[in-house]
C-alpha positions in Angstrom: 116.1 100.5 110.1 114.3 101.3 106.9 110.5 101.9 106.8 109.9 98.7 104.9 112.0 96.6 107.3 110.1 98.2 110.2 106.9 97.2 108.5 108.0 93.6 107.9 109.2 93.3 111.5 105.9 94.6 112.8 104.0 92.3 110.6 105.9 89.3 112.0 104.7 90.3 115.5 101.1 89.5 114.3 102.1 85.9 113.4 101.3 82.9 115.6 104.1 81.5 117.7 104.9 78.7 115.3 105.0 81.0 112.3 107.2 83.5 114.2 109.7 80.6 114.9 109.8 79.8 111.2 110.2 83.5 110.3 113.1 83.8 112.7 115.0 80.9 111.1 114.1 82.0 107.5 115.3 85.5 108.3 118.7 84.2 109.5 119.0 82.2 106.3 118.2 85.2 104.1 120.7 87.4 105.9 123.4 84.8 105.7 123.7 84.1 109.4 123.1 80.4 108.8 123.6 78.3 105.7 120.1 76.8 105.6 117.1 76.9 107.8 116.2 73.5 109.3 112.6 73.9 108.2 110.5 72.6 105.3 109.7 74.6 102.2 106.0 74.1 102.9 106.2 75.7 106.3 108.1 78.7 104.9 105.6 79.1 102.1 102.6 79.0 104.6 104.4 81.5 106.9 105.1 83.9 103.9 101.5 83.8 102.9 100.4 84.7 106.4 103.2 87.3 106.7 101.9 89.1 103.5 98.4 89.3 105.0 99.9 90.7 108.2 101.9 93.2 106.2 98.7 94.5 104.6 97.2 94.7 108.1 100.1 96.8 109.4 100.0 99.1 106.3 96.2 99.7 106.9 96.8 100.5 110.6 99.7 102.8 109.8 97.8 104.7 107.1 97.0 108.4 107.6 94.1 109.0 107.4 93.0 105.6 108.5 90.0 103.9 106.9 87.0 105.1 109.0 85.5 101.6 109.3 88.8 100.2 110.4 89.2 103.0 112.8 85.9 102.1 114.4 86.8 98.4 114.4 90.0 99.1 116.4 88.6 101.8 118.7 89.0 99.5 121.7 92.3 97.9 120.6 95.2 98.3 123.1 97.8 98.5 120.4 99.4 95.1 121.0 99.3 92.4 118.2 97.2 89.4 119.1 95.5 86.5 117.4 92.1 87.8 118.6 92.6 91.3 117.1 94.1 89.8 113.9 91.0 87.8 113.5 88.9 91.0 113.8 91.0 93.2 111.6 92.1 90.8 108.8 88.6 90.2 107.3 88.0 93.9 107.0 91.4 94.6 105.4 91.0 91.7 103.0 87.6 93.0 101.7 88.1 96.8 102.0 89.3 98.6 98.8 90.6 101.5 100.8 92.7 99.3 103.1 94.0 97.1 100.3 95.2 100.1 98.4 97.5 101.0 101.3 100.0 98.4 100.2 100.9 98.6 96.6 104.2 97.9 94.8 106.1 97.1 98.0 109.5 95.3 97.9 109.2 91.5 98.4 109.9 90.5 102.0 112.9 88.4 101.2 114.6 91.4 99.4 113.8 93.6 102.4 115.4 91.2 104.8 118.4 90.6 102.5 119.3 94.3 102.8 119.5 93.8 106.6 122.6 91.6 106.4 124.9 92.2 109.4 128.2 94.0 108.7 131.1 91.6 108.1 133.2 90.9 111.1 136.9 91.9 110.8 139.3 89.0 111.0 141.2 88.7 114.3 144.9 89.2 114.3 146.9 86.0 113.8 148.4 84.8 117.0 152.2 84.3 117.0 153.4 80.8 116.4 154.5 79.3 119.7 158.1 78.2 120.0 158.8 74.6 119.1 158.4 72.2 122.0 161.5 70.6 123.4 162.9 67.7 121.5 161.8 65.3 124.3 158.1 66.2 123.6 158.2 66.3 119.8 158.5 62.6 119.3 155.2 61.1 117.8 154.8 57.5 116.8 153.9 56.8 113.2 150.9 54.8 114.4 149.5 57.9 116.2 149.8 59.9 113.0 148.0 57.3 111.0 145.1 57.1 113.5 144.7 60.8 113.4 144.6 60.9 109.6 141.9 58.2 109.5 139.8 60.0 112.1 139.9 63.2 110.1 139.0 61.4 106.8 136.0 59.7 108.5 134.7 63.0 109.9 135.1 64.8 106.6 133.4 62.0 104.7 130.5 61.9 107.2 130.0 65.7 106.9 129.9 65.5 103.1 127.4 62.7 103.2 125.1 64.5 105.6 125.4 67.7 103.5 124.4 65.9 100.2 121.4 64.3 101.9 120.1 67.6 103.2 117.1 69.1 101.3 118.1 71.6 98.6 117.7 75.1 99.7 114.7 76.8 97.9 115.4 80.2 96.6 112.9 82.7 98.1 112.6 84.7 94.9 112.5 81.8 92.4 108.7 81.8 92.1 105.7 83.5 93.7 104.1 82.0 96.8 101.0 80.0 95.9 97.9 81.4 97.6 94.6 79.7 98.0 92.0 81.3 95.7 89.8 82.0 98.8 92.5 84.2 100.3 92.9 87.8 99.1 96.3 89.4 99.7 97.6 92.9 99.1 99.3 91.7 95.9 96.1 90.2 94.4 94.9 92.0 91.3 91.6 93.9 91.4 88.7 92.7 89.3 89.0 93.8 85.7 85.9 96.0 85.5 87.6 99.3 84.6 89.0 102.0 86.8 87.0 104.0 89.4 83.3 104.6 89.4 81.5 104.6 86.1 77.8 105.5 85.5 76.1 102.7 83.5 72.9 104.6 83.3 70.9 107.3 85.2 70.1 104.7 87.8 73.3 102.5 88.1 77.0 103.0 88.9 79.7 100.3 88.5 82.7 100.3 90.9 85.7 99.2 88.8 87.6 98.1 91.9 85.0 95.5 93.0 82.8 95.1 89.9 79.8 95.8 92.1 76.9 97.7 90.6 75.3 100.4 92.9 72.0 102.3 92.9 73.0 105.7 91.7 70.1 107.4 93.5 69.0 106.3 97.0 65.7 104.7 97.9 62.9 107.2 98.3 62.2 106.5 101.9 63.7 105.3 105.2 63.5 101.8 106.4 64.1 99.5 109.3 66.8 96.8 108.9 64.2 94.2 107.8 62.4 96.8 105.6 65.6 97.7 103.8 66.3 94.1 102.9 62.7 93.7 101.7 62.9 96.9 99.6 66.2 95.8 97.8 65.0 92.2 97.3 61.7 93.4 95.7 63.7 95.4 93.1 64.6 92.0 91.5 67.7 91.4 89.5 69.9 90.4 92.5 69.7 93.7 94.3 70.4 93.5 98.0 71.6 95.5 101.0 75.4 95.8 100.9 77.7 94.4 103.6 79.6 96.7 105.9 82.8 96.3 103.9 81.1 96.8 100.6 79.4 100.0 101.7 82.7 101.3 103.2 84.3 100.8 99.8 82.5 103.8 98.4 83.3 106.1 101.3 85.5 109.0 100.3 88.0 109.4 103.2 89.2 112.9 102.1 87.1 115.8 100.7 84.0 117.8 101.5 80.8 116.2 103.0 79.0 114.1 102.1 81.8 111.5 102.2 81.0 110.0 98.8 81.7 110.8 95.1 78.9 113.2 94.5 79.2 113.0 90.7 78.8 109.3 90.8 76.1 109.4 93.5 74.3 112.7 93.2 71.9 113.8 96.0 73.3 111.6 98.7 72.2 113.0 102.0 74.4 113.4 105.1 72.7 110.5 106.8 73.2 106.9 108.0 72.8 104.0 105.6 72.1 100.4 106.4 74.5 97.5 105.8 73.4 93.8 105.9 76.1 93.0 108.6 74.4 92.1 111.8 75.9 92.6 115.3 73.3 91.2 117.6 69.7 90.1 117.4 68.7 93.7 117.8 71.6 95.7 116.3 73.4 96.0 112.9 76.1 98.0 111.3 75.3 101.3 109.6 77.6 103.9 108.0 77.1 107.6 108.4 77.8 109.5 105.2 78.1 112.8 107.1 81.2 111.6 108.8 82.2 108.3 107.1 82.1 106.5 110.4 80.5 103.1 111.0 78.2 102.4 114.0 77.7 98.8 115.1 75.2 99.7 117.8 72.4 100.8 115.4 69.1 99.4 116.5 67.5 97.3 113.8 64.2 98.9 114.5 65.7 102.3 113.5 64.4 103.9 110.2 67.4 105.1 108.1 68.5 105.2 104.5 69.6 102.3 102.2 71.5 102.1 98.9 71.2 98.7 97.2 73.9 96.8 95.4 74.2 93.8 93.1 76.9 91.9 91.2 
């Protein structure tokens, strides 16, 4: 089994039961085991959209090193695919630049499955023709012959009629799967704001992957969760506290501490920074730029750093 086939097979395990049934039929059609899957094109299209998202999920989970925020999210996961954990992991993978970049330029699913066609079965040896029956058993009335011919013609005609009335088989590679604009998949293009991090001024940096504009230098003090939101809002111009996934997007997974691009963000301390993502009435997510790890148990009364962001 190739690595891509393993990845697609693992992604299918994350599908709901109904989608797994559609996938199984569609896979048999792609590999030539059956002529056509008895399932509508719409069901196949919906399944393929979900399968692509699950494929991105699998790629993010398989990555080495794994995104630190994703690592924290799945720290209690038992390793078995489930709808509950898919619901927890998918939103992060969809919005995280690090995780989305794990799946780039992969072979389309239908082509991966087409390579997995079973080996052709060798034809069996032709059985010897039995000796002719005795003359006493060879006599067949003409009426019996005519009845047999009529039956055969009726069966063949019925089969042709049923075949021509079947829906035409849609070619999996004929056109891309339509995806709702609200859904981001691994194949979706990044916003066209340039490549990488680019300083707009001494005070602002634009992330080309997300088009977000960041404070280049951090706030001069530490704040509680509420205080950080007030500080960013009072800057005006749409500045706000970033979400957990947004702040995770500027984490540098590999390299020396602090875990951030120090040219783009000079003077960043090895400290925890607020996100706007709440956990409970008294806790919220923060990301530690000494380790790159996210903590969902940070008391909202804690006084830590903040770096504001805007569109």
